[in-house]
N, C-alpha and C positions, 0 to 999 in steps of 0.2 A: 377735210377728213384726209387721216393718215392711213398711207396703206401698211399690213401687214406683211412682212416679210416670211415667208415658208419654205422648207423643201417637201418632197413627197420622197421617200423609198432613199432617202438619203444614205450610204453607207459609212460606213464606221471604220476608221482603220486601227488594227492590232498590231502592237510591237511587244516582244517578247526578247527579253538580252536584247536588244537592239536589231530583232529580227523582224521583219515587216509579215506578219501571216494576211493570207488572204481566205477568213472565216466565212466571209459573207454575211456580215451582220448589219442589217438595214434597216433605220427608223422607219416607221411609219409616215411618222409627221414632226417636221424638226421648226418649230416655230420662233422666230427672232432670234434665233440663235443661244434660246435659253430653257424653252421648254419641250419638251419631249410628249408626244403623244402617240402611244400606242391602243391600236385599236384592233379587237377581237369580238367576234359573235358566237359564243360557245354556251351551253347551258350553264355551265358555272366555272367563275374563276377558278383555277388552281393555284398553290403555291409556286410551280413553274414559269405562270404569267408575272409573277410579282417578283421571282428573281430575274425573269428575263428583261424586265424593266430595269429593276435597279442595277443589273451590268450595263446594260445601254447608257445607263445615267454615269455610272461613274467611267466608263470607255469614252464618252463624248463630254466628261467633266462636265457637267449639268446637273444643277442642286432640286430640279420640280419637273415630275413627269407624272402624266395623269394615266392609268390602265383606264379606257373606256370599252367596256361590253353593251353591244348592241341588242342583243340576247335576251332581253329582260321588257316584263310588263310597264314600267316606270322608269325611266332613262335615268334619273337620280339615284337608283338602286345598282345601277350597273358603272357609278363611275369610282374610281379608288384614286386619292390622290400620293403620292411619295415625295417626300423630301429628306434630301442626304445633308 
């Protein structure tokens, strides 16, 4: 059985015009260096949540992300997949 590598609260480095910025961006879960999981528990996913995961994906240079909202009746209703 193979192990799955993941990091919790992984910081994302941001640089602008060669200057390293300390923005405090952190990925909820970073799986196998190729999947971002952003976890929420909100009444409704808002556009800002989508922008957040898309920004994380661009900064981390990752093409696949999942936005998961646990505050839903059926979990499958709370999962959104994003691909760049």
